N, C-alpha and C positions, 0 to 999 in steps of 0.2 A: 579266383575267380571267372567262370565263363556261364554266358548266358544262351541256356539252349534252347529253350521256349518260352514265350513270352505269351499268357494266356489273359485276354480282356475280356473277361468273363460278364461283367456289369459294370462298366465306365466310363463315362464322357459317352461318346456318340457310339461305343461300341456293344455289341450283344453277341456274346458266346463267338468271339473273334479269338483268333489265336495267329502268331507269328512264331514260327518253327525256323531256328536258326541252325539244325541239325547237329552234327558232330564233327570235330576239325577233321582234316586229313593232316596224316603227319607227313611233317617235311612241306607244308603247302601254307596259304596265306589265311588265316579266318578271317577275312574283309568281307562285309555285307554292305548292302546298298538297299536301303529301303525308300522305294519309288510309289509317289502319292502326289495328284494334284493337289491344288489348296483346298483347305478344308478338308482334307482325307484324314486329316487324324496323326501327324506324323509329329506335332508337338505333345500333343494326348499320347501318344505313344511313349516320348521320354519321359515326362511325369509319371505315367502310370508305372515305369520301373526305378523312378526315384521312392514313390510312395510304397511301393512292393520291399524297397531294401530299409527304409525309415518308417514308412507308417504315414498312413492317411490323416491329414493336419485337421485341428478341430473345424476348421473352414473351407471349404473343396471348389473350388469352379467345375468340377466334373461332376456334378449332380443333377444338371440341368435333366437329365431322361432316367436315372435311375436313383431314387433318395438314398441318404445315405445308408440308412440300416440294411439296403440291397446291392451297394455296392461291395465288387470283388475282384481282385485279380488274382492271377497264379503267374505261377512260373518254373521250370526246371534249370536246377541252378548248377553245374558241376564245380566242387570245393576241393582240391588236392587230386583231383581226378576222382573222387567219386559225384554224383549226379543222386539230387536228391530234389522232392516236392515241395514246392511251399506255396501257401495262399494267405492273401491279407484283406482284413475285413475291416469295412470304420465301427472301431469301438474304441472305448481308451483305454481296457488291460485288455491283455491276452489276445491281444489281434493279427498275432504271428499264425496259422498252423501249418499242420505237415498233409499229406496226401490223403489222411486218413481224415481231415479236419479235426485233428487234436490238439489242442495248443502247444506250441514248443515257443522259447526262449530267444528273445532276438541275439543272443550271443551266438545262436548257430548260423546267422549272418554274419555278424561282426567277426566272426573268425575266419570270414574270407576277405573282409574290405578292410584288414590290417589297421585298424584302430581308425580308418574315415567316418565323418562326421555327412550330413548331408550338405551342409556348405563347404565341407573341403573337397566331395564327390564332384560337385558340381564346380568346381575352379579347377581342380588340377585334372578332370576326367573328360571333361565336355568343352566346346568350343562350338560357338555361332557367332555371326557379325559381330554383335555387339561387343564381344569380347576380344574378338582379334582386334576392333578398331580402338578398346581401350590397353591391347597391348603395345601396339604402334605408337598410342600418346603417351607409355609412358618410357618409350627406349626417347621420346622428344623432354620428356620430364626429368630421365636419371640425369643428362647431358652425356647419353653412353657410359655409365658407369657399370663396370664388368659385374663385382658381384651383385648389385641390387637386379640385373639383366637376367644372369641365370638363376637367381632364386624367384625371380617373380614368374621366370618363364616354368621350372620346377613346381613350383608351387599353384601357377594360374593366377598369380596374383599380378593382373593388370596394373591396379591403379597404387601399387605401394611408392613408386618413387611420389607421386602426390601426396601421399598422406604423409610420407617423411618431410616434405618440405611444408605441410600445414603445419605438424609440429613445431620444426623447427620456429615456423612465424609466430606461434602464439609463446614459444619462451621469450622471443624478441620482442614481441610485444609489452611484456613484463619489465626486459631487464635487456639490453645489449649492451658490451663492452664499449666505453668510451663514449657513447650516446648520453644528451641531454633530455631526451624524450624517452618517454614509456611511463607504464603505470608504476612501479618503483618510485620515481622520480616525483612523478604526481602526489603519492601517499607523502613521501616526503617535506616537498612542499607545503601539506595539510598540517603536517606537524609542526612547520616552523610558524604558519600562521595560527594554529592554536593557541601555543605558546604567546603570542605577542597579543593575542586577546583576552586572555588569561591574564597578564600584565596589569592589563588595560582597567581592566573589573574589578580587582582588586580590591575593594572598601572596605570601610568601618563597620565593625559589628553592631555597634553602639546605635548609630546613625538609623542603620536597617532596624532594629527592635522597635527603637523609640516612634518609628513611621508606622510600623507592624502594629504599635497599639494605636495610634491614632484611626487607623482604617478601622481596627476592629470597634472600637465605642462611636465612631461615625455609620457603621454597617448597622450599629445595634440601636442606635438614634432613628435610624431611617426604618427598620423593619418595626418598630413600636408604633411608629408615626402612621406608617401604612396600613397594621393591624386595626390600629382606631380607625381610620378612615373606612376601608371595607366593613366595619360592622355599621357605623353611623348610614355608608350608602345600603348596606344590606336591608336595615331598618327602614330605610327612606324606601325602597323598591316595596316592601310589602305592604305600607301605608297606599301607595300607588295603586297597586293589586286591590285593594281592600274598596278604594274610592271608585276605582272602573268597572268593579264587581255589582254594586249596590244597586245601581239602575237595572242591570241585566235581570236582577231579580222580580223588580216590577214588571219587566217585560214579561217573564213567565207568568205570571200572574194574571195578565192582559188575555193571553194564551190560552191559558185553563178554563177562562169563563166564555170564552167563544167557542171551547171543545164540548162545553157541557150540553148545550141542546141536539148534539150530532151520536150521543152514546149508545142508543139504540140500532145504529145501523150496523149491518152485516161486515166483516170485513173481503175485501175484494180485493183484486189485481188488476193495474194498468190496463194490460192487454185485453180485459172484460167487454171495453168501449169496443173493438174493432171486432170482438165476434158478435156482439150485436147488429152492429151496423152490418157484417155478413148474414146475418140469421133473417134480418128483415130484403136485402138482396137477395137472399137465395129462394125466400117463399115466392118472391112474384116470378121468378124464370121457372121455377117448378110448373108453376099453373100454367103457362104458356108452350112449356115443353110437351107437358102431359095432353093437351089440344092437338098438338101438330103431329104428335105419334098417331092417335085416334085416326086422322084423317090419313094418314099414309096408309098405315095398314088395311082400310077398308078400299082405298082405291087400287090398290095391289091384288086382293082377291077376285076384285068384279074382270081386271084384265086380264088375269090368269084362266078364271072359267070359261073367257069367249074363243079362247084356243082351239085349235084341233091340227092334230101330227098323225103321220102314217108311218107306223114301226115296220112294216116289211121294206120299204123303199130305204129307210134309214139304218138298215140291218146290213145294206150294199155298200155304206160308206169303207167301212173295212176292206173291204178286195178292192177297191179302187184305187190303191195304191201298187198292189200287184198288178193292174192292168196296166199301172202309168209305164211302169216299169216294162212291160211287155210291151207296151205301144213304144218307146223309147228304141228298142232295141227292132222292132220290125220296121221301124220310119228308118235307121241308120241302115239297115239291110237293103232298102229299097234305092236308098243313095250310093251305096256301094257297091255294088252285085256287078254292074256294068264295066265297073273301073276295075276288081281285081279279075272278071271274065279275061279280060285283055290282056292283064299284067302275066296271067298264067300261060297266053300264047306264046306274049315274049319269051316268058322261060324255057319253053318248049325248043324255039327256036334257036336261044344261047347253047343249052344241051347239046344241038346239032354241031353248031360252031365248033364247039370244044372238042368234040369229037375227031369231027376233020382234022385239026390242029392236032391232034394227038396220035394222027394214021388208022384212024379207028373208025372209018365214017358207016360200015354195017355191021357194027355192035349193036345185037337185040337188046342186051341188058346194060345201060352204062354202069351199075353199081359194079359189077365184075371188076373194072378197069381201077375201083378206087384201092388204096393200098391200107393196108392196119398200120396205126401209129408207130409200132417197131421196126415196122419195113423202112417207113419213112425216116424215122428219127435215126436208122443204122444205117442209109445213104447219105443223109445230110450231116454224120456225122464223115464220114470216109471222104466225101467231098471236098469238105472242111480241111482234113486229115494231108488229104491229098496236096493241096495248096502250100499247107503248112514243111511240106516233105517237100518238094519242089525248091522252097526257099533255102531250106536246109540244107541239102543237097549242094546246090549250089555255093552257098557261103562257106560248107564244109571244105569242098575243092578249093575254093579259093583262098580261105585262111591255110591248109596245108601245103600252100606253094608259096604264102608269105612266108609261114614258119619255116621253110626249107632255108629260103633268102637271107633271112634273120639269126638263122643258126651257122648260114657259111660267111656272114659280116661279122661274127661276136667272135667266130674263131681267126679270122684273118686280124683283125685287132688285137687279140690277144697275143699273136705270133708279133705284131707289130710294137707290142708294147715288153718285148723279148722272154713272154711266157712261154710255156710247152705246156700243149694242152695233154700231151701225155704223162705228164710229168706225177712221179710216184710219192715223193719227200714232201709234197705242199704241206702235209696234216702237220708234220713235226716244225716245219720253218713258219706256221702258222700258228702254233704254239709260241714257238720265241718273239713270234712277233707281237702277240696277243699279250705275254709277259710283257712284252718291253713298253706297250702300250699302258698298260696297269702301271710299271714304274714311272713311267714318266706322269702320268697324270695325279697320283699319288705324291709327286715330287713336286707337281706343279701347286697341290694344294697349301704344300708346306710353307712355312713363313721362316726357317732359319737366316734365308738373305736378310729379308726384313729385320728382322730380330737382331740378326748382328750388325746393320748398318744402324736401328734404334740403340743399340747398347754403346755402340761408339760414339754415336753423337751425344748421349747422355751423360758418359763417365766425365767430362772437363765439368761440366754444371753440378755434378753431385759432388766430383770431389771439392771444388770451390766451396758448395754447401756445406758441405763438411766440415774445412778448414774455416769459414766461419762459424760455426755452429761452436765450434772449440774456443775461439777467440772472444767471443762472448760471454764467458765463463769466468772471467776474473773477476777475483785475484788468485780462482783456483788455476795449478798449471800442470798438469800431468798426462798420461796418455791414456787411449780410450780403454784401455782394461782397467787401468784404475778406476776409471769413472764408471763402468758397467760394470765394477766390481763392489760402487759404495750401497749401502742397503738404507734409503732416503725412507725417512717416517712415512707411517700409513696414510692413506689421503683422507682418510675420517679425521686423524689423529690432526693433519694440516688444517682440513677444514673446520675442526673444532679451535684449535688455536687460532685461527681467523677471525672467527665468530666469536671467540672469548675476547679478542683484542678490541675487536668492533664495541663488543658489548662491556668492555670495560671503557675504552674512549666515550661512548655514549652516558655513562652513567658518571665518568668523572667530570663532564662537562655539566651533565646535570648537576651533579654534586658541586659544582664551582658556581652556575648558576644559582642555585638553592642558596648558598653562601652568602653571595651577594647580594640575591635577593632581601635575607632575613637582617642583613648588617643595614640594609639601608632601609626596613621596615623600624630596625630597633632605633635606628638614629633619629628617625621620622618621630616616633612614640616620646622619646627622651625630650625632642625637643617642644612636640608640643604638652608635655607636661611641665616642663620650666617654664613655658609661654604662661599657662594659665595661671600657674604660683604668682610668677610676675604680674600679671596682670592685676589680678584680685587680690593683690598682698594675703593671699591664702597661705596660712602655714600647714606644709604637708602634713603628712600622716605621722611621719619621724619626728618633725617638729613637734608636733601635739602630744606624741608620748614620752620625750623630755620634759616637756612644760608640767606633764602628768607626773613623771617621778619627781620633778624638784619639788613640786608640790607636797607631794607625801614624806617627802625627807623632810622639811623644814616642818610641816605636822609632826613628824616623830621627834624631829628635836626640840619643837616648842611643847610638846606633852612630857617631855623628859626636865625642859627645865621651867616649864611655865613663869617666863620673865619678859619683860617690854620687849628687848631685842628680837629674843625667838619668835615672839608675835608677831611682829612689822615684818619680818622675813614671812613667816607665816601667810600675812596678809597679801602680800605681795605676789608671793608665788601663788597665792590663789586668784588673785587677779587676775597675773598673766595668763594661767590657764582657761579662767572663763572669758578672757577677752579672746584669747585663741578660738573658743567653743563657740562663743558667740558669732565669731565673724566667719566661721565655717556653716554655723546655721544660716545665717543671714546670705550665703552665696551656697544654696543646695544644688542649683545645677552644675556650677563650676566644681562643687567637690564630687557630684557624680563622675563629671569627665576626666577630673583630676583620678580616681579611684578605677574608672576604667583605663587610665592612660598606664597608671602603676601596674595594672593586672595586664597589659600587653607587651607592655616591659619587659614582665617577669616570664611571661611565655617565650617570647622571642630572644630570651637571654637563654631559656633550657632549648627551644629549638636550634639557636646554633651551634651551642655546646654538640648536639648531638651533629649536625650537619658537618663539622669540621672531622668530628669521629668517624664518621661515615669517609669523607675525600681521604684520609689519613688511611683509612685502610685499603681502600681501592687503589692508593699512589702502591699500596705495600703489594697487592696482588697484580700491580701495573710492572712492578721492576721482578717478582717473583715468574711471572710469565716471559719477561724477556731474560731473564737467566735460564728457564728453561729450554727456550728456543735458541739460545746461544749457546748451550751446552750439544743441543740436538746439530746444529751446525757444525761445532769442531768435532762432534763424531764423526763426521762425515769425512771432513779433513781439513787439517790444522790451518790452511792457507785460510777457511772460511770461520777461523774463530773470531770475529768481529761484531761490530754491535748491529745483529741483523732482527728485523721482527717479523713477524708471520707473513704478511706481506711479499716482504723483500725475500724470505726464504723461500717463500711458495712459487714467485715468480723465478730465482735461480732456478732451482726446481725442474721446472717449465720448460726452462732454456736447456739444461742438462738433457732432457729427454727429448727436446729438438734435436741436441746434437747426436744423443746415441740413435735417434732414427734417421738422421741422415749418413751414420755410419753402416745402419742395415742396410738404405736404399744403396749406398754405395758400392757392397758387399754382394748383396743380392744383382747388381748390375754387372758385376764383375764375374759373377757366377753366369749371369746368361750369357754372357758373349764370350764364355769358354765354352757353353752347351751348344751356343750356334754353330761355333767352329767345328766342334767335334759332329755335329749333324750336317753338316755341309761337309765335311771329310767323308764318311760315311754315303752320303749322297754318290761321291763322285766315283766310290770303288764300288756302289752295285750299281750305278750305268756302264763303266767299264766292264762289268762282269756280264749283265745283258747284252752288250755290243760285241763282245766276243764269242758268246752263244751264236750270233747271228753273222759270224765270221768276219768281223769286223777287227782291225787291229784297233786298241784302246787300253791306254791306263790309267788309272787312277792320279796319275801325278799331271797328265794332262790337262787339269781345273774341270772346275762344275761345270761354269759356263758353255765351254767347246763340248763337252763331252753331251752335256743337253741338247745345246744345236744340230750335234751331230746325231744324237737317238731321233730326235722329230722331223731330218731330212730323211733319214732311214723309214722312219714309220709312215710318211707321206708314199714315197715311194714304193713299199709295202701294200699300203694300203691302196695304190691307184693299181697295182698289179691282179688283188687281192680282188678288187671291184670287176677288171675284166675277166680276170679267170669263171667270178660268180655269173656274171652275167653270159659267159659262153655256157655253160651247166642249164642255167634257167633257159636258154633259148633253144637247148637239147631235149629238154625236158617238155617245152612247149611244142615241139615239133612231134613229139611220140603222142601228146596227147590231141593234137591235129588230126593226124593218120588215124587214132583209134576213133576220133568222131566221124571223120570220111567213112569208115569202114562199119559203125554202127548206122548211118544214114543209109548205104544199101542195103543195108539186111533188113530195115525197117521199109524198105518201097518194096521190096520181095514179100513181105508179110503183107503189105497192103493189097497188093494184087489178087493175093490169093481169096482175102477176105471180101474185095470188090465181087469175084465172082460167086462166090457163096451164098451175097446178100442178092444180086440179079438171079440169081435160078430160084430163090423162094416167090418168085411174081411173075406176072404174066408179061416181063420185061424181059425175061429169059427165056421164053417160048420158041424165038427164033433158033436157039439152039449157038448163040453168040453172046457174049456179055457187052451189053449198050457200055457207049463210050462217057466219059463225065460229063461232057457238054450235051450229050443229049438229055441225059438225066438230069443235068442241073436247069434243062428248059423245061423237063416235063412235069418235074415235081412242083412249080408254081401252078401249070394247067390242071394239074391233078386237083389239086387244094381249090383252085377256081371251080371243079366241078364237082365236087364236094358238097361245096357252098350251094350251087346252084340246084342240085337235085335235093338239098334240103329245103330250101325257099321254096320249090315248085310242091311237093310235098306237102305242107305246112300250110300254102293257100288253097289247093284242093282240098284240104279238110275245114279250113274256114269256111269256104264257100258253100260246103255240104250244110255245115252249122247255121251259118243265116238264112238259109232256104228254110230248115225247121222252124227257126224261132217265126220267120212270117206266119206257117199254115197255124203252130200251136197258139199262136195272139188271136188269129180270125175264129178260130173255133170257141176259144173262153168268153170274146167279145158279146158273140149270139147265146152263147148258153145264160150269160148275166143280165142281159137285155130284155131274156123274158123273163128271168126272176122279177126283173122291174116292172113290169105288165107291157114291154113293149114287144113287138112281133118284127123282126128283122127282115122276112122274104128277100127283096132282091136289091136292099140297101147296102149301098157302099159300105166299106170299113170304116173310115173316115167317118161319114154321115153318121151311122149308128154310135162309133163313139161318142159323138158330139151331145147327140138326143140323151144316150143314157148319165151323161155327167151332168144335163143340165136337172132334169129329174132327180139326181142323188143330192144336188147342192139345193134345191128346194128344201127337202126332207131335212137337211140336216139345218139349216137355215129357222125351221119351225120348232126341231128340238131345240137349240140351243138358245131361242127366247123364250121357250116355255122354263130350263133351266134357271135363266136368268132371274125371271119373274118370281119362282119359288125360292131363289137361294135371298135377294131382295126383302122378301116377304119375312123368310126366317129372321131375316136381322134386323128385319123392324120390331119382329114380335120381341126378340132378345132385348134389341133397346127399350120396350115398354116394360118387361120385366124389370129391367135394371132402373128403370126413372121409379118405378114404384118403390123400390129400396132405397134408393135415395130420398125420397117423399117422407119415409118412414122414420130414417135416422135424422133426416130434419126435424119433425116434429117432435121427437125424443129429446135431441138439445134445446130446443124452444121448450120444454118445458121444464125442463131441468134448471136454465137462465130463470123463467119465472119463478120457480121455485125459490134460488138460491137469493133472488132479489125482495120477493114476496110483494109480485108485481103482479096483474093482470095481462095486460099487453105488453107488446116489448118496448112502445112510448114511454109509459112509465117505469118500466126497467130503466131507461136509458136515465131519467131523472135523479131514481133513486142511486144509482152506479156513481154518476156526477158527484153527490151529497157525501157519499162512501169515502169518496177519492180525498176528499176537503177534508173529513175527519181523519183519514190517514196523514196527509200532508202538515197535521197541526200537531199530531203526536209525534211525527220526526221534529217538527221546529221545535218542541218544547224539549224533546230528550236534545238537541244539539246546544239550545241557550244551557242546560242543565251541565254539559259535557264540557263547553268552554267554560262555564262558571266554575268546575271544581277544577281543572289544570291551571287556570289564572292563579287560584290560589294555593297549587299544591295539594288540595284535600285528597284523601284517597276513594271520597262518594260526595255525591249532591249533600245529602243531608248534613256530611260534618260542615261543608263549606257552607250550608246555608247556616248553619247554629252559629258560625264564625260573625255571618252578614248580620245576623239578628243579632249578636251582642255588641259591634258595631255603632260608633256613635260615628257620624259624618261630619259635625260641626268641629268635635276632640280632634279628629283625625286629619281633618285640614289646618289646625292652628296645631299639633306636631310636627306636622309635613315643613312650614314656614321656617321653624326654630330650626329642626334638621338639616335646611336645604342653607339658612346660615352658617352654622357649623362645620359641613362639607366644604364652605369656600375656603372658610381659616384651615381647615385641613390639608387640602389642595396646596396650598401657601407654603406650610409646613413640611408634607411631601417631597416639596419641589427642592426646598431649602435645604434640607438634609439630604437629598440625593444627591444635589451641589456638592457639598461637605463631603458625600462618600468618596465623588468621582475624582476631587481634589486629593485627597488623602492616598487616591490609587494611582494618581497619576505623579504623586511625590514620591510615593514608594518605586514605582515602575522608574522614574527617572534617575534613583539613587541604582538600584538593580536587585533584585533577589538574594539573599544569602546563599543560594544554591546554584550561581550561576558559574562559580567556580567550580563545583562538584559535576554539574553537567558536561565544561569543558573537558573536566577529567575522562569523565566518560566517552567524549567521543573522542579523545586522546588514544584512550585504552582502545575503541574500536578501530583505530587506523593503525595503531600496532598490530592488533591480532589480523587485520586483512593483512598487512605486511608480511604477517610471520607465516600466513594461509599461503598467500602468492610467492613466498620464498618456499617453501616446502613445494609446492606443486612445481615449480621451476625446476628445484633441483630434481625432483621424479623426473619431470618431462627431459631434462639433460641427461639424466641417467641412462633413460629408458632410449635414448637416440643415439649413445656412445655403446650402451649396448649390443645395439640393433646394428649399427656399423661395424663393431666388431664381429660378430654374430656372420654380417654378409661377407667380410675380410676373409675368415675363416671357411666358410660354405665357398668362397670362389677358390680358396687354395685347394680345399679338397677336391672339387669337381670341376676345374677349369681344363685340365688338359684333356680328358674325356669327352666333358659335355661340348669342348671347344671343338674337338674332332669333328663328332657327330655334328654337332652344328655345323660346320663348316662345308660337310659332306651334303646337306639340307638345302644347304642356300645356295650351293653350287648345283644342287639338282632344280632346285624348283627355279633359279632365274636364267635355267637352260644355259648354264655358263660364261651368263655375264659376270659375276662374283666368282671369282675361283676359289674363295676361302675367309675365313677371319683371324683375326690376331688381335695380341692387346698390347697397347702402348701406356707406358708408365706417365702419370702427370699427374704432379703435388699431390704426392702421398698416397694416391689410389690410383687405378686400371682402368683406363678406356677401351672400349672395343670399338675396333676399326674393321672394315670391309675391303678385301684385296677385290680389283677388276679385272677384266681378263687383259685390259692394256696394260697393266703393272703399277696403274694409279690405287690408291689409297683414299679411303672415305669413312670419316667419323659416323658412327650407327645416327646420332642425333643430325647429322647433316644430308642422311638418306631422303630421299622422294618418300610422301607418304604411303604408295602402294608398295616401294621397296620396304620400308618399315615393318609394314603388315607380312611381306614374307619372313622378311628376318626374325619377327615374332614366331611364325610359324614354325620356323627352323629350328626357333631355341625352346618350342614347345616340344617338338617333336624328339629332341636330343634327352630334356625334359623327363618323358615318357619314359625312353630306352636307360637316364640313370636309373628312374624308379625300378623298372621292371629286372635291374639288374642286383639288387641289394633286396627286394620286398615281392610276393606276388602280385603279378599283373590285373589288373579289372578291367573291365569293359570301359572301352574310348568309345564318346559318342559324339559325333559333330552334326552340327544342323547347319546345312545349305552355307556353308562358309564362302563358296564360290561363284558367289553372285556377280561378282565385279571381274572374274579372271576370266582370261581368253581360253582357249582351246588348249592352247601350247602350257599355258601356266597350270590349268586343271590335270592336262596329262600327268605334268611332274609333281603335281600336289597329291595325286592318286598313287602314284611308286612313293610314295615320302609312308603315304597309308599302307600300302602293299608290303615294306617292310618294317612298321609297327604291329602290321596283322602276324609277322613271322613270331612276334615275342607274346602277343596277347589280343584280345578280339577287338576288332574296332567295326562299328557301325556309323553308316553315314549315312542320313536325311537329307532327299531332295525334291523336288517339282522339277525340274529338267531332265528329260528323257535323254538327253544327248550326252550327259554325263554318265548316265549307263552305259551306254557304247564305249565312251572314252576309258572307263573302270574296266572294260572287259578288255579292250585291246593293251592294256598296261597288266592288268591282272587277271591272266585269262581262267583263274579256279576262284573269280571272286564269286558271290552267289547273291541273286536279284531277289528282293521281294514285294510286292506291291502290294499298293492301300486302292481301294475305291473310294471316289468322293461319298 
């Protein structure tokens, strides 16, 4: 998949914006840099790409400019070489459209994503500062485990190690081998505590039943007495309400009697009192205001009629403003004209001086000397060009001489180094040298030497480990092949046997405890029954049955014989039976206890028999399980045909697996040693061949290290010679460029001389038949510019003087004409005096007209107020009439008196209603009539006597209620002291809850443990599959980005796993977890680059996007990082987002075919 164009039609801050990534160039790097300042929208671009692929979420933070219904993203995407247009809009369904806005299925994009979802794409094919830092921390958390690092780099899961550590910690919180603490240990402790509590609370059911019945009886008596007291108290409260309401009925009658004389008054409102007061005050104010208005109108009319105005003079007021403006210009001209005439004379003198300096003192028209703008500009440019040409020509001559000297020195150094400038076969030798350098660099990155040393160092420990593993398998004896050929029981079967053994052990212990408990309880009940019988000399039920049988036998004998002996025997038997019955009847409580004890004895015997049967069955199951396990052990080997339980067998099988694993590790290390030796011999052969091609005698038997040292020495000499040869060639090229520059400068000077002559001939400068020098024209151009300014100033000043003289003449003529219209004869009056006389005459006329207009306005206002006053007086009279009619009075004073009496009637009516409401509410009656009927039927004296009797009864009931409440509390306390008969059931329920928690915790523990085991096996498998290819790429990447400080990566076995170590250029090595923070970031980036190449080999690549991950990189690290990205761009599209301009220059220097796109802020 490749992104050809991204259309940000309406998304975030963008409107109709597109980023065109073009089409890839065959064989080139598909690397793109998107540059923009902060807030330019780089992150918006990345999120738009994700939303296009996977849909815009229900909530988006990019709708601040364009609402949800209008959001739209488009793109042209190439999938398998076919370019298609897609559009994504904000919609719940059918949000993906084609180029014609027709819905298409999301599967059209998923085909190019090869099954990736949004989260997978972000983690695997994007990188920013946060994920880079998480990756560095994952290296620290994994402690350098190779499998975890390779997988997390390929999948982009920087927090994989932290998650595994968290899951392991969660399992150990529940159970940890040989640990005394943990959730499981706490739950087992709770079970033991519950068992002890159950044994303590196991009491007799009969005692609990008796106390329960006593509590029920005490509760019943307390409830009956409380109900009787409640009834008595309710009647007493009713009598109190009647006695309190009787006086209020008399109060109501008195209020009704007071109300009767006021019945004929109208209904009024309290606010009418303020209305009457306002009417009386307003009436006096209206009379005073009317008199004042009449006097004001009369005074204004008289004053206006006595005034006189001059209409003709007043009409000139509008023209006085224009005269004032003309007067201002006249006065300014009077003041400025002398100075301006003097300035004109000074300008004429300045122009004469300029003509003398230009060498043209006799010039009749100075304007003839002025140059047009084009000529001036051409001459100025030519002067500047001549200055630059002189500097360039001098520099070109000096540089040519210096280049020749440098060329000669470079050739001399080449000859001194043993090189021949005329050598013809240098290219072939350079090719062999390059091949040797590539070989040496590749061999330096290989780790066969370290692998050989590591294998030889690890072999003794692994051999001892394998031997120790076989020794702990006693009593078994045999070879590794026989041990590996064993077919152990499946893990599920072993776990089932272990769980069954543990369950049987728990059940057998429970059965033993139950048998002991029942035996103890049976002995206790039998002793109790014997003690009851002995203490009260009570016959037991069996004794009574025997006496009854003896009596019946004696009766049958007497009935058959009917003689004295049989009669005596019958009498004795009957007396014995009756005596026993009488003794039992006189001790009913002891009999009941005896019967209860007999019942418990029978029940416990039955329970004990059942418990013993259960114990026997569990013993049989335990024996059968032991036989099954012994058979399985014997099937593995006759040496194991011993009495093994499930735990012992599982432990032996675990030791067997560790022994096999130790053997496998030993075999793997032997193979690794042989492979390292073969790689070392192959490297020596390749070095010998490369050295022979350069004419050096070498053979593989010379040894790898001597051959490598010889190759490095030869490469150093060849590198120095090639450097000198390259410098000589570069100096030759530099000399050719400097000679070309010198020739170009001389040709440009000839062209300038021709242009200078042509430009001078276009003006009076070329009239003398020769072109002036550059110095002459350079001095003349400022003088000509000054002459042009002086001529312009002189013409402007002369024009201004003429205008000022015209303003003076026009003002004088207009002033005399206006004065004649105002009745003033100007005669020989001066202009200023005439202006003052005219202004005085016009001002007097304006003042008279203004006074007349003011009086007219004031009179109209007074008349309007008089009309408003009349309307106000009519409204007042209407309100007064309505108030008097409503109260039936003739004056406002009478109306106020009747209003007070009407308000008093209203207050009495409200008071009567309040008394009636209070009586009804106190008696709980639906209406006052019903309450009055109750009160009229009540007898106050009789109610008082009944009240005294009820108070005495209530005191007695209060004492009984307290006594019976105390009896009920005593019964409750006695029952609580014994404990409820469901206490054991509650303890059993808690016990089952604890067992359920143990089962759930164990299931969760097993599930997590199985997941950890599966994950570790998957990481091991992934490590084995991808180690060689990813390690090679990662080694090359870390060497590139560290600029050779780290030459490569290698794997080191450690306790059943492999650790990643980094090889330094000084021969030292360092574990990944021990690297510095910045180095870990570089290592993670190298692993991610290798993971991308690994993905691209098996599946179609997708665009990789990195967002400003080089914030902390210096320029050298940034250059190497871009070199890695350029390599990735050879197999897929890579897009880098940044706000640093200098990174664009670095990327171009590393990858010339990089494409840079700019976003504006």
